[in-house]
C-alpha positions in Angstrom: 0.2 0.0 0.0 1.4 3.4 -0.9 0.3 6.4 1.3 0.7 9.5 -0.6 -1.3 12.0 1.7 -2.0 12.1 5.3 -5.0 14.3 6.3 -4.5 15.3 10.0 -7.7 16.9 11.4 -7.0 18.8 14.9 -9.0 20.8 17.2 -5.7 22.4 18.9 -6.6 20.4 22.3 -3.8 19.1 24.4 -5.0 15.5 23.5 -4.8 16.3 19.8 -1.1 17.3 20.1 0.4 13.7 20.2 -2.0 12.6 17.6 -0.8 15.1 15.4 2.8 14.2 16.0 2.4 10.8 15.3 0.3 11.4 12.2 3.2 13.3 11.2 5.7 10.7 11.6 3.6 8.3 9.8 3.6 10.6 6.8 7.4 11.1 6.9 7.8 7.3 6.9 5.9 7.2 3.8 7.2 10.5 2.2 3.6 11.4 1.9 2.3 15.0 2.0 0.6 16.3 5.1 -2.6 18.2 5.2 -3.6 19.9 8.8 -7.4 20.4 9.0 -9.2 22.6 11.5 -12.9 23.3 11.0 -14.0 26.8 12.2 -17.7 26.8 13.2 -19.3 30.0 12.2 -22.5 31.7 13.5 -24.6 32.0 10.6 -27.5 34.5 10.4 -29.7 31.9 9.4 -29.7 30.5 13.0 -31.4 33.8 14.2 -35.1 34.0 14.6 -36.9 35.9 11.7 -37.7 39.0 14.0 -34.2 39.4 15.1 -31.4 41.1 13.0 -28.6 39.0 12.9 -25.0 40.3 13.9 -22.5 41.5 11.4 -20.3 38.2 11.8 -17.6 39.4 9.0 -15.1 40.4 11.6 -15.6 37.5 14.1 -15.1 35.0 11.1 -11.9 36.9 10.1 -10.6 36.6 13.3 -11.4 32.9 13.9 -9.9 32.1 10.5 -6.7 34.0 11.3 -6.4 32.4 14.8 -6.9 29.0 13.4 -4.1 29.7 10.6 -1.8 30.7 13.2 -2.5 27.6 15.5 -2.1 25.4 12.1 1.2 26.9 11.5 2.5 26.5 14.9 1.2 22.9 15.1 3.0 22.0 12.0 6.2 23.8 13.0 6.2 21.8 16.3 5.8 18.5 14.6 8.4 19.3 11.6 5.7 19.6 9.1 7.1 21.8 6.2 4.6 24.4 5.1 
Protein backbone atom coordinates (compact mmCIF):
# COMPACT_ATOMS: atom_id res chain seq x y z
CA UNK A 1 0.00 0.00 0.00
CA UNK A 2 1.32 3.44 -0.95
CA UNK A 3 0.36 6.34 1.30
CA UNK A 4 0.58 9.59 -0.64
CA UNK A 5 -1.28 12.00 1.61
CA UNK A 6 -2.10 12.11 5.30
CA UNK A 7 -4.99 14.27 6.48
CA UNK A 8 -4.62 15.27 10.12
CA UNK A 9 -7.69 16.84 11.71
CA UNK A 10 -7.06 18.81 14.88
CA UNK A 11 -9.02 20.82 17.40
CA UNK A 12 -5.79 22.16 18.98
CA UNK A 13 -6.60 20.47 22.28
CA UNK A 14 -3.82 19.02 24.44
CA UNK A 15 -5.04 15.53 23.50
CA UNK A 16 -4.70 16.32 19.78
CA UNK A 17 -1.02 17.28 19.98
CA UNK A 18 0.38 13.74 20.30
CA UNK A 19 -2.01 12.53 17.59
CA UNK A 20 -0.79 15.24 15.20
CA UNK A 21 2.83 14.38 15.99
CA UNK A 22 2.22 10.65 15.43
CA UNK A 23 0.40 11.23 12.15
CA UNK A 24 3.26 13.48 11.00
CA UNK A 25 5.71 10.67 11.83
CA UNK A 26 3.66 8.22 9.78
CA UNK A 27 3.60 10.66 6.87
CA UNK A 28 7.39 11.01 7.06
CA UNK A 29 7.80 7.21 7.00
CA UNK A 30 5.88 7.10 3.74
CA UNK A 31 7.29 10.36 2.37
CA UNK A 32 3.68 11.51 2.11
CA UNK A 33 2.17 14.97 1.89
CA UNK A 34 0.65 16.23 5.13
CA UNK A 35 -2.54 18.25 5.29
CA UNK A 36 -3.56 19.69 8.64
CA UNK A 37 -7.26 20.43 9.01
CA UNK A 38 -9.15 22.51 11.53
CA UNK A 39 -12.81 23.36 11.05
CA UNK A 40 -13.95 26.77 12.26
CA UNK A 41 -17.63 26.79 13.14
CA UNK A 42 -19.27 30.03 12.17
CA UNK A 43 -22.37 31.67 13.53
CA UNK A 44 -24.71 31.98 10.60
CA UNK A 45 -27.45 34.59 10.36
CA UNK A 46 -29.89 31.83 9.39
CA UNK A 47 -29.72 30.58 12.98
CA UNK A 48 -31.47 33.71 14.26
CA UNK A 49 -35.25 34.02 14.48
CA UNK A 50 -36.94 35.94 11.69
CA UNK A 51 -37.76 38.86 14.00
CA UNK A 52 -34.17 39.36 15.18
CA UNK A 53 -31.51 41.16 13.19
CA UNK A 54 -28.47 38.94 12.86
CA UNK A 55 -25.18 40.47 13.93
CA UNK A 56 -22.51 41.23 11.38
CA UNK A 57 -20.17 38.27 11.82
CA UNK A 58 -17.63 39.27 9.19
CA UNK A 59 -15.03 40.49 11.68
CA UNK A 60 -15.51 37.49 13.96
CA UNK A 61 -15.11 35.12 11.01
CA UNK A 62 -11.88 36.79 9.96
CA UNK A 63 -10.51 36.71 13.52
CA UNK A 64 -11.39 33.03 13.96
CA UNK A 65 -9.86 32.13 10.60
CA UNK A 66 -6.65 34.03 11.30
CA UNK A 67 -6.32 32.45 14.76
CA UNK A 68 -6.85 28.99 13.28
CA UNK A 69 -4.23 29.64 10.59
CA UNK A 70 -1.72 30.72 13.25
CA UNK A 71 -2.44 27.63 15.31
CA UNK A 72 -2.13 25.37 12.26
CA UNK A 73 1.27 26.88 11.40
CA UNK A 74 2.38 26.46 15.02
CA UNK A 75 1.22 22.84 15.12
CA UNK A 76 3.00 22.14 11.85
CA UNK A 77 6.21 23.75 13.10
CA UNK A 78 6.09 21.81 16.39
CA UNK A 79 5.76 18.53 14.50
CA UNK A 80 8.32 19.31 11.82
CA UNK A 81 5.73 19.54 9.04
CA UNK A 82 6.93 21.80 6.23
CA UNK A 83 4.61 24.55 5.03
